[in-house]
C-alpha positions in Angstrom: -12.6 -3.1 16.0 -14.0 0.3 16.0 -14.0 3.0 13.4 -11.0 5.1 12.7 -13.1 8.0 11.9 -14.3 9.4 8.6 -11.9 10.2 5.8 -11.6 13.9 5.7 -10.9 16.2 2.7 -10.1 19.9 2.7 -9.7 22.2 -0.3 -7.6 25.3 0.0 -7.3 28.1 -2.5 -4.2 30.2 -2.8 -2.6 32.6 -5.3 0.7 31.8 -7.0 3.1 34.6 -6.0 5.2 33.9 -9.1 2.2 34.7 -11.3 2.7 38.2 -12.8 -1.0 38.8 -13.3 -1.7 37.6 -9.8 -5.2 36.5 -10.8 -4.6 32.8 -11.1 -5.9 30.8 -8.2 -4.4 27.4 -7.5 -6.4 24.8 -5.6 -4.9 22.2 -3.4 -6.8 19.1 -2.1 -5.7 17.9 1.3 -6.6 14.4 2.2 -6.3 12.6 5.6 -6.7 8.9 5.7 -7.3 7.6 9.3 -5.3 4.4 8.4 -2.2 6.6 8.3 -2.8 7.6 12.0 0.1 6.1 14.0 -2.1 5.9 17.1 -4.3 3.4 15.2 -1.7 1.0 14.1 1.8 -0.4 14.4 4.8 0.9 12.5 6.3 -1.3 9.8 9.9 -2.3 9.8 11.7 -1.7 6.5 15.1 -2.5 5.1 17.7 0.2 5.8 18.0 1.1 2.1 14.2 1.6 1.8 13.0 4.6 3.8 9.5 4.5 2.3 6.7 4.0 4.9 3.4 3.4 3.1 1.1 3.3 6.2 0.5 1.6 9.4 -2.1 -0.9 10.6 -2.7 -3.3 13.4 -1.7 -6.9 13.7 -5.3 -7.9 13.8 -6.1 -6.2 10.5 -3.0 -7.8 8.9 -3.8 -11.3 10.1 -7.6 -11.1 9.4 -6.7 -10.2 5.8 -4.1 -12.9 5.2 -6.3 -15.6 6.8 -8.4 -15.3 3.7 -5.5 -16.0 1.3 -4.4 -19.5 0.3 -1.3 -20.4 2.4 0.3 -22.0 -0.6 0.7 -18.6 -2.4 4.2 -17.3 -2.1 3.9 -13.6 -2.9 7.6 -12.9 -3.5 7.9 -15.9 -5.7 5.0 -14.8 -7.8 6.4 -11.2 -8.0 9.7 -12.6 -9.1 8.1 -14.6 -11.9 6.2 -11.6 -13.2 9.3 -9.3 -13.0 11.3 -11.9 -15.0 8.6 -11.9 -17.7 9.1 -8.1 -17.9 12.9 -8.7 -18.4 13.7 -7.5 -14.9 15.9 -9.2 -12.3 14.2 -9.6 -8.9 16.2 -8.7 -5.8 17.5 -11.3 -3.3 14.7 -11.3 -0.8 14.9 -11.9 3.0 12.3 -12.4 5.6 11.9 -8.7 6.1 11.1 -8.1 2.4 8.5 -10.8 2.6 6.9 -9.1 5.6 7.0 -5.7 3.7 5.2 -7.1 0.7 2.5 -8.7 2.8 2.0 -5.5 4.8 1.7 -3.4 1.6 -0.8 -5.8 0.1 -2.9 -5.9 3.2 -2.9 -2.1 3.5 -4.4 -1.9 0.0 -7.4 -3.9 1.3 -8.0 -1.7 4.3 -7.6 1.5 2.3 -10.6 0.5 0.2 -12.8 1.0 3.2 -13.6 4.2 5.2 -13.5 2.5 8.5 -12.0 -0.7 10.0 -15.5 -1.8 10.9 -16.6 -2.0 7.3 -13.4 -3.6 6.2 -13.8 -6.2 8.9 -17.4 -6.8 8.0 -16.2 -7.6 4.4 -13.7 -10.1 5.9 -16.2 -11.8 8.2 -17.4 -14.1 5.5 -13.8 -15.3 4.9 -13.8 -14.6 1.2 -11.1 -16.2 -0.9 -8.8 -13.3 -1.5 -6.0 -15.2 -3.2 -6.8 -13.7 -6.7 -7.0 -10.3 -5.1 -3.5 -10.7 -3.8 -2.2 -12.0 -7.1 -3.8 -8.9 -8.8 -2.1 -6.6 -6.3 1.3 -8.3 -6.9 0.9 -8.0 -10.6 0.2 -4.3 -10.1 3.3 -3.9 -8.0 5.4 -5.6 -10.7 3.9 -3.3 -13.4 4.8 -0.3 -11.3 8.3 -1.6 -11.0 8.5 -2.0 -14.8 6.9 1.3 -15.8 8.0 3.6 -13.0 11.4 2.0 -12.3 13.2 3.8 -9.5 10.4 6.3 -9.2 8.2 3.4 -7.7 8.8 3.5 -4.0 9.2 -0.3 -3.6 11.5 -0.7 -6.7 14.7 -0.9 -4.8 13.1 -3.5 -2.4 11.8 -5.8 -5.1 14.3 -5.3 -8.0 18.1 -5.7 -7.9 
């Protein structure tokens, strides 16, 4: 796996035309993450009622991450247990929902690295990432609880 290129940032200054004094300068930060480049990955399939597309990545990246996770971990079952503790009802999940969750969790791993080469280097020692996945699932459940329908995956994971 090669690098996807450096993460780039650009800052742009502009004046708010609705500002009567016309002296206020607004600053926007533009961010490009190479993991979002469709040419470097494979599009994810999502349920028809969920049009959110978090990112793309290759099958090799996905599989190398999940090879470091205990096969007995059932991510959707764990998510359901946490949601119930928050007093929420988990949605009925199909195979596609399972795949969506696994993709989203794997993407978080790769986003922590500026290139696929460094991410792969971290995986080469086959670390046990089971607790990392559990932490990510807990975070997803917390986002469902606090953000509700404002959380992009709420309608996928909560009825």
